C-alpha positions as CSV (number, residue, x, y, z in Angstrom):
1,M,69.6,36.9,90.3
2,D,69.7,33.8,89.1
3,L,67.2,32.3,86.7
4,A,65.2,30.2,88.6
5,T,64.5,33.4,91.3
6,L,63.4,35.2,88.2
7,K,61.1,33.0,87.2
8,D,59.5,32.7,90.4
9,V,59.2,36.3,90.3
10,A,57.6,36.2,87.1
11,D,55.1,33.5,88.3
12,V,54.1,36.0,90.9
13,V,54.0,39.2,89.0
14,T,51.8,36.5,86.4
15,G,49.4,36.0,89.2
16,F,48.7,38.8,90.2
17,A,48.1,40.1,86.9
18,T,45.6,37.3,86.5
19,V,43.9,38.3,89.6
20,A,43.8,41.6,88.7
21,A,41.9,40.9,85.1
22,L,39.6,38.8,86.8
23,A,38.3,41.2,89.0
24,V,38.3,43.9,86.3
25,G,36.1,41.5,84.0
26,A,33.7,41.0,86.9
27,A,33.0,44.5,87.8
28,W,32.5,45.3,84.3
29,T,30.0,42.0,84.3
30,Y,28.3,43.4,87.3
31,F,28.1,46.8,85.9
32,L,26.9,46.3,82.3
33,F,24.9,43.1,82.7
34,I,23.5,43.2,86.3
35,R,23.3,46.8,87.5
36,H,22.2,48.2,83.9
37,R,20.6,45.3,83.1
38,L,22.0,45.1,79.8
39,R,21.0,41.4,79.5
40,Y,17.4,42.4,79.4
41,P,15.8,43.5,76.0
42,K,14.4,47.1,76.0
43,A,11.6,48.4,73.4
44,E,9.1,51.4,72.9
45,I,6.0,50.7,71.2
46,E,4.0,53.4,69.1
47,L,0.5,53.2,67.3
48,L,-0.2,54.3,63.9
49,V,-4.0,54.8,62.9
50,D,-5.7,55.2,59.6
51,N,-9.4,55.1,59.4
52,A,-11.9,55.0,56.1
53,S,-15.5,55.1,56.0
54,I,-17.4,51.7,54.4
55,P,-20.7,52.2,53.0
56,P,-23.3,51.8,54.0
57,D,-22.7,51.7,57.8
58,K,-18.8,50.5,58.9
59,R,-15.7,52.3,59.2
60,L,-12.2,50.6,58.3
61,V,-9.6,50.9,61.3
62,H,-6.2,50.2,60.0
63,V,-3.7,49.8,63.3
64,T,0.3,49.7,62.6
65,M,1.9,48.9,66.0
66,R,5.7,50.1,65.4
67,V,8.0,48.1,67.9
68,S,11.6,49.8,68.4
69,S,14.4,47.6,70.1
70,S,16.2,50.6,72.2
71,G,18.3,47.9,74.2
72,A,21.6,46.6,73.3
73,I,20.1,43.0,72.7
74,L,18.4,41.4,70.0
75,L,14.4,41.9,71.0
76,A,12.6,38.6,69.8
77,P,9.0,38.7,71.5
78,K,6.8,35.5,71.2
79,Y,3.5,37.4,71.7
80,A,1.9,40.5,71.1
81,E,-1.9,41.7,71.0
82,L,-4.2,44.9,69.8
83,R,-7.6,45.8,71.3
84,L,-10.2,48.0,70.1
85,R,-12.4,49.4,73.0
86,Q,-15.5,51.4,72.4
87,V,-15.4,54.9,74.1
88,A,-18.0,56.9,72.6
89,P,-21.0,56.7,72.4
90,V,-20.8,55.4,76.1
91,P,-21.8,51.9,76.2
92,E,-25.0,51.3,78.3
93,E,-23.1,49.6,80.9
94,L,-20.6,52.2,81.8
95,I,-23.6,54.9,81.8
96,A,-24.5,54.5,85.8
97,R,-21.2,55.2,87.0
98,L,-20.5,58.4,85.0
99,R,-22.9,60.3,87.2
100,P,-21.4,63.1,88.6
101,G,-19.9,62.8,92.2
102,I,-18.9,59.1,91.5
103,D,-15.5,58.1,90.3
104,P,-16.4,55.7,87.5
105,V,-12.8,54.1,87.8
106,E,-13.3,50.7,89.7
107,P,-11.5,50.4,93.2
108,G,-7.9,49.1,92.9
109,R,-7.8,50.1,89.1
110,T,-6.5,52.8,87.7
111,E,-8.5,53.2,83.9
112,L,-11.9,52.7,83.3
113,T,-12.7,49.4,81.7
114,W,-14.3,49.9,78.2
115,P,-16.1,46.8,76.4
116,M,-14.0,45.4,73.8
117,I,-15.0,45.5,70.3
118,A,-12.2,43.5,68.6
119,G,-8.9,42.1,69.3
120,R,-5.5,40.7,67.1
121,E,-2.9,38.5,68.6
122,W,0.3,37.3,67.4
123,N,1.8,34.4,68.5
124,W,5.5,33.8,67.3
125,D,7.6,30.7,67.2
126,T,11.3,31.7,68.2
127,G,13.1,33.3,65.5
128,G,9.2,34.6,64.2
129,F,9.8,38.2,65.1
130,E,12.9,39.5,65.7
131,I,14.3,43.5,65.9
132,E,17.9,44.3,66.3
133,P,19.2,47.0,68.5
134,G,18.5,50.5,67.3
135,E,16.1,49.0,64.7
136,S,12.5,49.0,64.7
137,D,9.5,46.7,62.9
138,A,5.9,46.8,62.5
139,V,2.5,44.5,62.5
140,E,-0.4,45.5,61.6
141,A,-4.4,44.8,61.9
142,D,-7.6,45.9,60.1
143,F,-10.7,46.4,62.2
144,V,-14.3,46.7,60.7
145,I,-16.4,48.6,63.2
146,S,-19.9,50.3,63.4
147,S,-20.0,53.7,62.0
148,D,-22.0,54.6,65.4
149,V,-18.9,54.4,67.3
150,K,-17.3,57.7,67.5
151,T,-14.0,57.4,69.7
152,I,-12.0,54.1,70.2
153,Q,-9.2,52.8,72.7
154,I,-6.7,51.2,71.0
155,Y,-4.4,49.2,73.5
156,A,-1.1,47.3,72.4
157,F,1.0,45.0,74.5
158,V,4.0,42.8,73.7
159,R,5.8,40.5,76.0
160,N,9.0,40.7,77.0
161,P,10.6,37.4,76.2
162,K,13.0,37.9,79.3
163,K,10.2,38.1,81.6
164,E,7.4,35.5,80.0
165,D,7.2,34.0,83.0
166,K,5.8,36.6,84.6
167,G,3.6,38.4,81.8
168,L,5.6,41.4,82.1
169,G,6.0,43.3,78.7
170,W,5.5,46.6,77.1
171,T,2.3,48.7,76.5
172,V,0.8,51.7,74.9
173,T,-2.7,52.9,75.3
174,A,-4.4,55.6,72.8
175,L,-7.5,57.2,71.9
176,C,-8.8,57.6,68.5
177,S,-11.9,60.0,67.6
178,F,-13.8,59.4,64.2
179,D,-15.9,62.6,62.5
């Protein structure tokens, strides 16, 4: 075989190797980033609640919202919120719905709509709140409520930065009762 023929064979082998490498790279990209959605952040939310009586007739409720990044990319939400809602004593506007034989949950909904006592919102600019993959961070808020309130519902929401246009994100709801 002469040198020109060897060069032609080498060019053909190099071409096949390039095509094979591109196919492997495309398959890898498909499975990791599209099928397994690795380009999207994943989060978990945990609520920690402390409370104390404040004389003469108030209660301090301190809520810590711990956000963990359980995905493979940086989690950088731009919005989060906490809401406190009164459950007990049952608010006057819900008493009529709690009669025996009646489903108190409104049609098309899955939960009772308890009246909101107070809420807190966080709006972060880009880079204002970031959590590396496998790590967590927390935001905290204080609420002062009436000591007459015996049970509250705490709702937490963190907006998904990759789905902001749809308003999607992660939520958790917890009940907290006081003595």
